C-alpha positions in Angstrom: -119.2 118.3 -8.6 -116.2 117.0 -9.3 -115.2 119.5 -11.8 -116.5 122.3 -8.3 -114.8 119.8 -6.3 -111.1 120.2 -8.7 -111.6 123.9 -9.0 -111.7 123.4 -5.2 -107.7 121.6 -5.4 -106.6 122.8 -7.9 -107.2 127.0 -5.5 -105.9 125.3 -2.9 -102.2 124.1 -4.3 -102.1 127.6 -5.9 -103.0 129.3 -2.9 -100.2 126.9 -0.7 -97.3 127.9 -3.8 -97.9 130.9 -3.1 -97.4 130.9 0.5 -94.7 128.0 0.5 -93.1 131.0 -2.3 -93.8 133.6 -0.3 -92.4 132.3 3.0 -89.3 130.9 0.6 -88.3 135.0 -0.3 -88.7 135.7 3.4 -86.2 133.6 5.0 -88.2 130.6 6.7 -87.0 127.3 5.1 -89.5 125.5 7.8 -92.9 127.3 6.8 -91.8 127.4 3.6 -91.2 123.1 2.8 -94.8 122.7 5.3 -96.5 124.7 2.0 -95.3 123.1 -0.5 -95.2 120.1 1.0 -99.2 119.6 1.8 -99.6 120.7 -2.2 -96.8 118.7 -3.6 -99.2 115.8 -1.3 -102.2 117.7 -3.0 -100.6 117.8 -7.0 -100.1 113.5 -6.1 -104.0 112.7 -6.1 -104.8 115.2 -8.7 -104.8 114.3 -12.8 -100.8 116.0 -13.6 -102.5 118.9 -15.5 -103.8 119.8 -12.4 -100.1 120.8 -11.2 -98.4 121.5 -13.9 -98.6 125.1 -13.7 -97.1 125.2 -10.7 -94.7 122.3 -11.2 -91.7 125.5 -11.4 -92.8 127.2 -8.4 -92.9 124.2 -7.2 -90.2 122.1 -7.8 -87.9 124.8 -7.4 -89.1 126.7 -4.2 -89.1 122.8 -1.9 -85.5 122.4 -3.2 -84.4 126.0 -2.4 -86.4 125.1 1.1 -85.0 121.9 1.4 -81.4 123.5 0.4 -81.2 125.8 3.0 -82.4 123.0 5.7 -78.7 121.3 4.3 -80.9 118.2 2.9 -79.6 117.8 -0.3 -80.5 114.8 -0.5 -84.2 115.4 -0.9 -83.2 119.6 -2.1 -81.2 117.6 -5.6 -84.6 115.0 -5.7 -86.8 118.2 -6.8 -84.8 119.8 -9.1 -83.2 116.3 -11.2 -86.9 116.5 -11.3 -87.9 120.3 -12.4 -84.5 119.1 -14.7 -86.5 116.6 -16.6 -89.6 118.9 -17.7 -90.2 119.9 -21.3 -91.8 123.3 -20.0 -89.3 124.7 -18.3 -87.8 128.7 -19.6 -84.1 128.7 -21.2 -83.7 131.6 -17.4 -85.8 127.8 -15.8 -82.7 126.0 -17.1 -80.1 128.1 -16.2 -82.3 128.1 -12.6 -82.2 124.1 -12.4 -78.5 123.5 -13.6 -77.1 126.2 -10.9 -79.3 124.8 -8.6 -77.5 121.4 -9.2 -74.5 121.8 -9.8 -74.8 123.9 -6.0 -75.9 120.9 -4.7 -73.5 117.9 -6.0 -70.4 119.3 -4.7 -72.1 118.0 -1.1 -72.6 114.6 -2.5 -71.5 111.7 -3.5 -72.9 110.3 -7.3 -73.8 106.3 -7.5 -74.5 104.6 -10.6 -76.0 101.2 -10.4 -76.5 99.7 -13.2 -79.3 97.1 -13.2 -80.0 93.8 -15.1 -83.7 94.3 -16.6 -84.4 91.5 -18.9 -80.3 91.7 -20.3 -80.4 95.2 -20.9 -77.7 96.9 -18.4 -80.1 100.0 -17.1 -78.2 102.9 -15.4 -79.6 104.3 -11.7 -77.9 107.2 -9.9 -78.2 107.9 -6.5 -77.4 111.2 -4.8 -76.0 110.4 -1.5 -74.2 112.3 1.2 -71.0 112.0 2.3 -71.1 109.4 5.2 -71.6 105.0 5.2 -74.1 103.0 3.0 -75.7 100.2 2.4 -76.6 98.6 -1.2 -77.8 94.8 -2.2 -77.3 94.5 -5.3 -79.5 91.5 -7.2 -77.6 88.2 -7.2 -74.6 89.4 -4.7 -74.5 89.8 -1.2 -75.2 93.5 0.9 -71.8 95.9 0.4 -70.8 99.0 2.7 -69.7 102.2 1.0 -67.9 104.8 2.6 -68.6 108.1 0.4 -67.0 111.5 0.4 -68.8 114.5 -0.9 -68.1 114.8 -5.0 -67.1 111.4 -5.4 -69.2 109.4 -8.4 -68.9 105.6 -7.4 -70.3 102.7 -9.9 -71.7 99.5 -9.4 -73.5 96.8 -10.9 -75.7 93.3 -11.1 -74.7 90.2 -12.7 -73.9 91.1 -16.3 -73.7 94.3 -16.8 -69.7 94.3 -16.6 
């Protein structure tokens, strides 16, 4: 019975991804985002292999629909996930790079160096222009005013 449920889930995911891609191509970003978000939620409950064959379409069209609705931070998050996939073809890598280049011009990049057991580990956050508050471990909160294309670096104590 479990294998049957998995097949039904995979079929539902595939239908949602196809519907989302089609809606995106028709310019219906809200509908596309809704279908693709549903597929994403189903994938979160499945084994990673269950959604591997949909990863490109799901991430790319979800990113593009978010970008179409000027939700640039969320779009960048989807593109960054895609960028880390090993299974991308050369043309898919080129499309992701182009999407990242488009969106990064609308965002600021804040790199926070966290002190993890004596090692400084960078965390990148792509944020929209405006005022953002950060809580740095071992320090007080700080407020930054960010502009598009701006880059800032924050460091926790011990990461100089």
